[in-house]
N, CA, C and O atoms as a CHARMM CRD file, in Angstrom:
* protein
*
  252
    1    1 MET  N    -20.08500  14.36400 -30.00000 PROA 1      0.00000
    2    1 MET  CA   -19.24800  13.65300 -29.19000 PROA 1      0.00000
    3    1 MET  C    -19.29600  14.31700 -27.67400 PROA 1      0.00000
    4    1 MET  O    -19.48000  13.61800 -26.67700 PROA 1      0.00000
    5    2 ILE  N    -19.12500  15.63400 -27.62600 PROA 2      0.00000
    6    2 ILE  CA   -19.41600  16.37100 -26.45400 PROA 2      0.00000
    7    2 ILE  C    -20.71500  16.12200 -25.75900 PROA 2      0.00000
    8    2 ILE  O    -20.73800  16.01700 -24.53300 PROA 2      0.00000
    9    3 LEU  N    -21.71800  16.02900 -26.43000 PROA 3      0.00000
   10    3 LEU  CA   -23.06900  15.62100 -25.85400 PROA 3      0.00000
   11    3 LEU  C    -22.98900  14.32100 -25.15500 PROA 3      0.00000
   12    3 LEU  O    -23.45500  14.22500 -24.02000 PROA 3      0.00000
   13    4 LYS  N    -22.44500  13.33400 -25.73000 PROA 4      0.00000
   14    4 LYS  CA   -22.19500  12.13500 -24.97200 PROA 4      0.00000
   15    4 LYS  C    -21.37800  12.28200 -23.89500 PROA 4      0.00000
   16    4 LYS  O    -21.82400  11.76000 -22.87300 PROA 4      0.00000
   17    5 LEU  N    -20.17400  12.90300 -23.78000 PROA 5      0.00000
   18    5 LEU  CA   -19.39500  13.06900 -22.81000 PROA 5      0.00000
   19    5 LEU  C    -19.99400  13.79500 -21.54700 PROA 5      0.00000
   20    5 LEU  O    -19.77400  13.45700 -20.38300 PROA 5      0.00000
   21    6 THR  N    -20.83200  14.90600 -21.97900 PROA 6      0.00000
   22    6 THR  CA   -21.51500  15.59600 -20.87600 PROA 6      0.00000
   23    6 THR  C    -22.69500  14.57700 -20.17200 PROA 6      0.00000
   24    6 THR  O    -22.97400  14.60300 -18.97300 PROA 6      0.00000
   25    7 ASP  N    -23.26000  13.77100 -21.07600 PROA 7      0.00000
   26    7 ASP  CA   -24.13600  12.79400 -20.51200 PROA 7      0.00000
   27    7 ASP  C    -23.36800  11.99300 -19.47400 PROA 7      0.00000
   28    7 ASP  O    -23.70800  11.90300 -18.29400 PROA 7      0.00000
   29    8 ALA  N    -22.40300  11.47200 -19.96800 PROA 8      0.00000
   30    8 ALA  CA   -21.35300  10.58000 -18.97400 PROA 8      0.00000
   31    8 ALA  C    -21.05600  11.33400 -17.67600 PROA 8      0.00000
   32    8 ALA  O    -21.18800  10.77900 -16.58500 PROA 8      0.00000
   33    9 GLY  N    -20.66700  12.55800 -17.79900 PROA 9      0.00000
   34    9 GLY  CA   -20.39700  13.33000 -16.50900 PROA 9      0.00000
   35    9 GLY  C    -21.59300  13.43300 -15.65600 PROA 9      0.00000
   36    9 GLY  O    -21.49300  13.46400 -14.43000 PROA 9      0.00000
   37   10 ALA  N    -22.77100  13.49200 -16.29900 PROA 10     0.00000
   38   10 ALA  CA   -23.91700  13.76100 -15.38500 PROA 10     0.00000
   39   10 ALA  C    -24.38100  12.29700 -14.65200 PROA 10     0.00000
   40   10 ALA  O    -24.89800  12.24400 -13.53700 PROA 10     0.00000
   41   11 GLU  N    -24.11200  11.22000 -15.44000 PROA 11     0.00000
   42   11 GLU  CA   -24.11700   9.85400 -14.83400 PROA 11     0.00000
   43   11 GLU  C    -23.08500   9.86100 -13.72200 PROA 11     0.00000
   44   11 GLU  O    -23.50300   9.60400 -12.59300 PROA 11     0.00000
   45   12 ASN  N    -21.97000  10.08400 -13.86300 PROA 12     0.00000
   46   12 ASN  CA   -21.01400  10.04800 -12.96800 PROA 12     0.00000
   47   12 ASN  C    -21.43300  10.90200 -11.60400 PROA 12     0.00000
   48   12 ASN  O    -21.30600  10.47000 -10.45800 PROA 12     0.00000
   49   13 ARG  N    -21.89300  12.04300 -11.92400 PROA 13     0.00000
   50   13 ARG  CA   -22.21800  12.82800 -10.63000 PROA 13     0.00000
   51   13 ARG  C    -23.45400  12.03700 -10.05300 PROA 13     0.00000
   52   13 ARG  O    -23.68900  12.16300  -8.85200 PROA 13     0.00000
   53   14 GLU  N    -24.20900  11.28200 -10.77800 PROA 14     0.00000
   54   14 GLU  CA   -25.48600  10.63800 -10.17500 PROA 14     0.00000
   55   14 GLU  C    -24.85400   9.49300  -9.29600 PROA 14     0.00000
   56   14 GLU  O    -25.37400   9.10800  -8.24800 PROA 14     0.00000
   57   15 THR  N    -23.78700   9.02900  -9.77300 PROA 15     0.00000
   58   15 THR  CA   -23.16300   7.82100  -9.04000 PROA 15     0.00000
   59   15 THR  C    -22.77200   8.25600  -7.59000 PROA 15     0.00000
   60   15 THR  O    -22.88600   7.55000  -6.58800 PROA 15     0.00000
   61   16 ASN  N    -22.31300   9.48400  -7.64200 PROA 16     0.00000
   62   16 ASN  CA   -21.75400   9.98500  -6.30800 PROA 16     0.00000
   63   16 ASN  C    -22.95100  10.15700  -5.43900 PROA 16     0.00000
   64   16 ASN  O    -22.69700  10.08200  -4.23600 PROA 16     0.00000
   65   17 THR  N    -24.28200  10.38400  -5.78000 PROA 17     0.00000
   66   17 THR  CA   -25.38400  10.32400  -5.06800 PROA 17     0.00000
   67   17 THR  C    -25.71300   9.19700  -4.43600 PROA 17     0.00000
   68   17 THR  O    -26.07700   9.10600  -3.26400 PROA 17     0.00000
   69   18 TRP  N    -25.55600   8.15000  -5.38300 PROA 18     0.00000
   70   18 TRP  CA   -25.76700   6.72500  -4.93700 PROA 18     0.00000
   71   18 TRP  C    -24.72100   6.20400  -4.03100 PROA 18     0.00000
   72   18 TRP  O    -25.04500   5.29100  -3.27100 PROA 18     0.00000
   73   19 LEU  N    -23.51500   6.65600  -4.00500 PROA 19     0.00000
   74   19 LEU  CA   -22.57400   6.32500  -3.16800 PROA 19     0.00000
   75   19 LEU  C    -22.86300   7.01100  -1.62300 PROA 19     0.00000
   76   19 LEU  O    -22.60800   6.39300  -0.59000 PROA 19     0.00000
   77   20 ASP  N    -23.37400   8.24100  -1.63900 PROA 20     0.00000
   78   20 ASP  CA   -23.88200   8.91800  -0.33100 PROA 20     0.00000
   79   20 ASP  C    -25.16100   7.99200   0.26000 PROA 20     0.00000
   80   20 ASP  O    -25.34800   7.75100   1.45200 PROA 20     0.00000
   81   21 ILE  N    -25.89000   7.59200  -0.72000 PROA 21     0.00000
   82   21 ILE  CA   -26.90400   6.70600   0.01400 PROA 21     0.00000
   83   21 ILE  C    -26.56600   5.53300   0.30500 PROA 21     0.00000
   84   21 ILE  O    -27.19000   4.96000   1.19800 PROA 21     0.00000
   85   22 THR  N    -25.64600   4.96400  -0.27400 PROA 22     0.00000
   86   22 THR  CA   -25.00700   3.58500   0.28400 PROA 22     0.00000
   87   22 THR  C    -24.35100   3.90600   1.52200 PROA 22     0.00000
   88   22 THR  O    -24.56100   3.15700   2.47600 PROA 22     0.00000
   89   23 GLN  N    -23.52600   4.98300   1.67800 PROA 23     0.00000
   90   23 GLN  CA   -22.93400   5.29000   2.97200 PROA 23     0.00000
   91   23 GLN  C    -23.94000   5.54100   4.22200 PROA 23     0.00000
   92   23 GLN  O    -23.74800   5.12600   5.36500 PROA 23     0.00000
   93   24 ASN  N    -24.95100   6.23300   3.81800 PROA 24     0.00000
   94   24 ASN  CA   -25.91000   6.53100   4.97700 PROA 24     0.00000
   95   24 ASN  C    -26.75700   5.28400   5.17800 PROA 24     0.00000
   96   24 ASN  O    -27.29700   5.20300   6.28100 PROA 24     0.00000
   97   25 CYS  N    -26.95400   4.37500   4.38200 PROA 25     0.00000
   98   25 CYS  CA   -27.61400   3.10800   4.75700 PROA 25     0.00000
   99   25 CYS  C    -26.68000   1.99100   5.40400 PROA 25     0.00000
  100   25 CYS  O    -27.08000   0.92700   5.87500 PROA 25     0.00000
  101   26 GLY  N    -25.42400   2.41300   5.34000 PROA 26     0.00000
  102   26 GLY  CA   -24.43100   1.26100   5.78800 PROA 26     0.00000
  103   26 GLY  C    -24.12000   0.21500   4.97200 PROA 26     0.00000
  104   26 GLY  O    -23.47400  -0.72400   5.43900 PROA 26     0.00000
  105   27 TYR  N    -24.50000   0.21500   3.72800 PROA 27     0.00000
  106   27 TYR  CA   -24.16600  -0.90100   2.70700 PROA 27     0.00000
  107   27 TYR  C    -22.78100  -1.22200   2.64300 PROA 27     0.00000
  108   27 TYR  O    -22.41700  -2.38900   2.49300 PROA 27     0.00000
  109   28 ALA  N    -21.96300  -0.25000   2.74700 PROA 28     0.00000
  110   28 ALA  CA   -20.53800  -0.48600   2.39900 PROA 28     0.00000
  111   28 ALA  C    -19.53900   0.19700   3.41400 PROA 28     0.00000
  112   28 ALA  O    -19.83900   1.29300   3.88700 PROA 28     0.00000
  113   29 SER  N    -18.40200  -0.40600   3.74600 PROA 29     0.00000
  114   29 SER  CA   -17.48500   0.25400   4.55400 PROA 29     0.00000
  115   29 SER  C    -17.05500   1.76300   4.06900 PROA 29     0.00000
  116   29 SER  O    -17.26600   2.10800   2.90600 PROA 29     0.00000
  117   30 ASP  N    -16.49800   2.56400   4.93700 PROA 30     0.00000
  118   30 ASP  CA   -15.85500   3.77500   4.55100 PROA 30     0.00000
  119   30 ASP  C    -14.81900   3.57300   3.70400 PROA 30     0.00000
  120   30 ASP  O    -14.62200   4.30000   2.73000 PROA 30     0.00000
  121   31 THR  N    -13.93400   2.37100   4.07700 PROA 31     0.00000
  122   31 THR  CA   -12.86600   2.09200   3.17200 PROA 31     0.00000
  123   31 THR  C    -13.17600   1.90000   1.76300 PROA 31     0.00000
  124   31 THR  O    -12.60500   2.50700   0.85800 PROA 31     0.00000
  125   32 GLU  N    -14.28100   0.86700   1.57300 PROA 32     0.00000
  126   32 GLU  CA   -14.65800   0.54500   0.30000 PROA 32     0.00000
  127   32 GLU  C    -15.29400   1.83100  -0.50900 PROA 32     0.00000
  128   32 GLU  O    -15.10200   1.93500  -1.72100 PROA 32     0.00000
  129   33 LEU  N    -15.97000   2.68900   0.13600 PROA 33     0.00000
  130   33 LEU  CA   -16.52700   3.91600  -0.42200 PROA 33     0.00000
  131   33 LEU  C    -15.39300   4.90700  -0.81700 PROA 33     0.00000
  132   33 LEU  O    -15.49900   5.59100  -1.83500 PROA 33     0.00000
  133   34 ASP  N    -14.34100   4.97600  -0.02600 PROA 34     0.00000
  134   34 ASP  CA   -13.32600   5.91900  -0.24900 PROA 34     0.00000
  135   34 ASP  C    -12.46700   5.44500  -1.59200 PROA 34     0.00000
  136   34 ASP  O    -11.95000   6.25800  -2.35800 PROA 34     0.00000
  137   35 GLU  N    -12.40600   4.20900  -1.73700 PROA 35     0.00000
  138   35 GLU  CA   -11.93300   3.63100  -2.89000 PROA 35     0.00000
  139   35 GLU  C    -12.64600   3.79400  -4.11600 PROA 35     0.00000
  140   35 GLU  O    -12.03800   3.91200  -5.18000 PROA 35     0.00000
  141   36 ILE  N    -13.91200   3.81000  -4.04200 PROA 36     0.00000
  142   36 ILE  CA   -14.78200   3.84200  -5.18500 PROA 36     0.00000
  143   36 ILE  C    -14.97400   5.27000  -5.46500 PROA 36     0.00000
  144   36 ILE  O    -15.12800   5.61200  -6.63700 PROA 36     0.00000
  145   37 ARG  N    -14.98400   6.18900  -4.47200 PROA 37     0.00000
  146   37 ARG  CA   -15.09600   7.69000  -4.78300 PROA 37     0.00000
  147   37 ARG  C    -13.85200   8.03900  -5.57600 PROA 37     0.00000
  148   37 ARG  O    -13.92700   8.64400  -6.64500 PROA 37     0.00000
  149   38 ASP  N    -12.58800   7.60900  -4.97900 PROA 38     0.00000
  150   38 ASP  CA   -11.38800   7.89000  -5.65600 PROA 38     0.00000
  151   38 ASP  C    -11.60300   7.67700  -7.15000 PROA 38     0.00000
  152   38 ASP  O    -11.50300   8.61300  -7.94300 PROA 38     0.00000
  153   39 LEU  N    -11.89900   6.44500  -7.52000 PROA 39     0.00000
  154   39 LEU  CA   -12.10700   6.00500  -8.88600 PROA 39     0.00000
  155   39 LEU  C    -12.98600   6.89400  -9.65700 PROA 39     0.00000
  156   39 LEU  O    -12.70900   7.32700 -10.77600 PROA 39     0.00000
  157   40 ASN  N    -14.20700   7.17800  -8.91100 PROA 40     0.00000
  158   40 ASN  CA   -15.19500   8.21400  -9.46400 PROA 40     0.00000
  159   40 ASN  C    -14.70600   9.43700  -9.91600 PROA 40     0.00000
  160   40 ASN  O    -15.12100   9.95700 -10.95100 PROA 40     0.00000
  161   41 THR  N    -13.78100   9.96700  -9.14800 PROA 41     0.00000
  162   41 THR  CA   -13.12500  11.31200  -9.20100 PROA 41     0.00000
  163   41 THR  C    -12.25500  11.14400 -10.48300 PROA 41     0.00000
  164   41 THR  O    -12.31000  11.97700 -11.38800 PROA 41     0.00000
  165   42 GLN  N    -11.52500  10.14700 -10.53300 PROA 42     0.00000
  166   42 GLN  CA   -10.55600   9.93300 -11.68700 PROA 42     0.00000
  167   42 GLN  C    -11.23100   9.81400 -12.95400 PROA 42     0.00000
  168   42 GLN  O    -10.74000  10.31900 -13.96300 PROA 42     0.00000
  169   43 ILE  N    -12.41100   9.13200 -12.97900 PROA 43     0.00000
  170   43 ILE  CA   -13.38500   9.27500 -14.24900 PROA 43     0.00000
  171   43 ILE  C    -13.79000  10.65900 -14.53100 PROA 43     0.00000
  172   43 ILE  O    -13.62800  11.12900 -15.65700 PROA 43     0.00000
  173   44 SER  N    -14.38400  11.43500 -13.43000 PROA 44     0.00000
  174   44 SER  CA   -14.74500  12.77100 -13.60700 PROA 44     0.00000
  175   44 SER  C    -13.45100  13.57300 -14.31300 PROA 44     0.00000
  176   44 SER  O    -13.60600  14.20300 -15.35900 PROA 44     0.00000
  177   45 LYS  N    -12.43800  13.50200 -13.77600 PROA 45     0.00000
  178   45 LYS  CA   -11.18500  14.29800 -14.21600 PROA 45     0.00000
  179   45 LYS  C    -11.08300  13.78300 -15.88300 PROA 45     0.00000
  180   45 LYS  O    -10.94500  14.62900 -16.76700 PROA 45     0.00000
  181   46 LEU  N    -11.15600  12.49700 -16.16100 PROA 46     0.00000
  182   46 LEU  CA   -11.01800  12.16500 -17.49500 PROA 46     0.00000
  183   46 LEU  C    -11.95400  12.78500 -18.53600 PROA 46     0.00000
  184   46 LEU  O    -11.68100  13.36300 -19.58800 PROA 46     0.00000
  185   47 LEU  N    -13.16000  12.50500 -17.94900 PROA 47     0.00000
  186   47 LEU  CA   -14.39800  13.22900 -18.93200 PROA 47     0.00000
  187   47 LEU  C    -14.09000  14.79000 -19.12800 PROA 47     0.00000
  188   47 LEU  O    -14.21800  15.31400 -20.23400 PROA 47     0.00000
  189   48 VAL  N    -13.69700  15.47300 -18.04900 PROA 48     0.00000
  190   48 VAL  CA   -13.39600  16.67400 -18.20700 PROA 48     0.00000
  191   48 VAL  C    -12.37900  16.92600 -19.36400 PROA 48     0.00000
  192   48 VAL  O    -12.49700  17.71800 -20.29900 PROA 48     0.00000
  193   49 TYR  N    -11.47900  16.17800 -19.12100 PROA 49     0.00000
  194   49 TYR  CA   -10.22300  16.32200 -19.99300 PROA 49     0.00000
  195   49 TYR  C    -10.80000  16.09700 -21.41500 PROA 49     0.00000
  196   49 TYR  O    -10.48800  16.90800 -22.28700 PROA 49     0.00000
  197   50 MET  N    -11.54600  15.15000 -21.68900 PROA 50     0.00000
  198   50 MET  CA   -12.20900  14.76000 -22.91600 PROA 50     0.00000
  199   50 MET  C    -12.92500  15.91800 -23.61400 PROA 50     0.00000
  200   50 MET  O    -12.75200  16.28700 -24.77600 PROA 50     0.00000
  201   51 ILE  N    -13.78500  16.44000 -22.67400 PROA 51     0.00000
  202   51 ILE  CA   -14.69000  17.54200 -23.10000 PROA 51     0.00000
  203   51 ILE  C    -13.81000  18.70000 -23.63600 PROA 51     0.00000
  204   51 ILE  O    -14.10100  19.34300 -24.64400 PROA 51     0.00000
  205   52 ASN  N    -12.77300  18.89700 -22.92000 PROA 52     0.00000
  206   52 ASN  CA   -11.97200  20.11400 -22.99000 PROA 52     0.00000
  207   52 ASN  C    -10.98200  20.02800 -24.28100 PROA 52     0.00000
  208   52 ASN  O    -10.49700  21.01100 -24.84000 PROA 52     0.00000
  209   53 ASN  N    -10.78600  18.75300 -24.62700 PROA 53     0.00000
  210   53 ASN  CA    -9.82100  18.26700 -25.71800 PROA 53     0.00000
  211   53 ASN  C    -10.29300  17.41200 -26.81200 PROA 53     0.00000
  212   53 ASN  O     -9.54200  16.54700 -27.26400 PROA 53     0.00000
  213   54 PRO  N    -11.57400  17.59800 -27.31300 PROA 54     0.00000
  214   54 PRO  CA   -12.28900  16.55500 -28.32500 PROA 54     0.00000
  215   54 PRO  C    -11.43700  16.26000 -29.30200 PROA 54     0.00000
  216   54 PRO  O    -11.49200  15.10300 -29.72000 PROA 54     0.00000
  217   55 GLN  N    -10.54400  17.09600 -29.85700 PROA 55     0.00000
  218   55 GLN  CA    -9.83900  16.76600 -31.00500 PROA 55     0.00000
  219   55 GLN  C     -8.85200  15.55200 -30.78900 PROA 55     0.00000
  220   55 GLN  O     -8.51200  14.81700 -31.71600 PROA 55     0.00000
  221   56 LYS  N     -8.48900  15.42700 -29.69100 PROA 56     0.00000
  222   56 LYS  CA    -7.75300  14.19100 -29.31800 PROA 56     0.00000
  223   56 LYS  C     -8.38700  12.81800 -29.33300 PROA 56     0.00000
  224   56 LYS  O     -7.78500  11.76000 -29.51300 PROA 56     0.00000
  225   57 PHE  N     -9.63900  12.96800 -29.12800 PROA 57     0.00000
  226   57 PHE  CA   -10.40400  11.53700 -29.11900 PROA 57     0.00000
  227   57 PHE  C    -11.40700  11.51600 -30.35100 PROA 57     0.00000
  228   57 PHE  O    -12.08600  10.49700 -30.48000 PROA 57     0.00000
  229   58 ALA  N    -11.56200  12.53200 -31.25500 PROA 58     0.00000
  230   58 ALA  CA   -12.60000  12.15400 -32.35800 PROA 58     0.00000
  231   58 ALA  C    -11.94100  11.49700 -33.31100 PROA 58     0.00000
  232   58 ALA  O    -10.74900  11.67300 -33.56300 PROA 58     0.00000
  233   59 LEU  N    -12.79100  10.59900 -33.96300 PROA 59     0.00000
  234   59 LEU  CA   -12.40600   9.74200 -35.08400 PROA 59     0.00000
  235   59 LEU  C    -11.88900  10.72000 -36.37500 PROA 59     0.00000
  236   59 LEU  O    -12.55700  11.64900 -36.83000 PROA 59     0.00000
  237   60 LYS  N    -10.68100  10.34500 -36.81500 PROA 60     0.00000
  238   60 LYS  CA   -10.31700  10.97300 -38.05100 PROA 60     0.00000
  239   60 LYS  C    -10.94300  10.36500 -39.16300 PROA 60     0.00000
  240   60 LYS  O    -11.05000   9.14000 -39.23500 PROA 60     0.00000
  241   61 PRO  N    -11.44900  11.29100 -40.21400 PROA 61     0.00000
  242   61 PRO  CA   -12.03300  10.56100 -41.43000 PROA 61     0.00000
  243   61 PRO  C    -11.08300   9.73700 -42.18400 PROA 61     0.00000
  244   61 PRO  O     -9.91600  10.09000 -42.35100 PROA 61     0.00000
  245   62 GLN  N    -11.59700   8.58000 -42.66700 PROA 62     0.00000
  246   62 GLN  CA   -10.64100   7.60600 -43.59100 PROA 62     0.00000
  247   62 GLN  C    -10.59100   8.24200 -44.96000 PROA 62     0.00000
  248   62 GLN  O    -11.56400   8.65000 -45.59400 PROA 62     0.00000
  249   63 PRO  N     -9.29600   8.27000 -45.33500 PROA 63     0.00000
  250   63 PRO  CA    -9.09800   8.62400 -46.96700 PROA 63     0.00000
  251   63 PRO  C     -9.73600   7.73800 -47.71500 PROA 63     0.00000
  252   63 PRO  O     -9.70700   7.83100 -48.94200 PROA 63     0.00000
């Protein structure tokens, strides 16, 4: 599970790079990009929380 979460974190960081490119090319307004970056930051925080607390998210074995 941790491996998949760290993969998701890497993809999330890659998204930041694409947002920088989007901004540099003028494809979106600063307001739009700020909103997306805020959402991306929230996702990052959730992923870090899940990585640090895997027992809360792991499937429990069925009896």
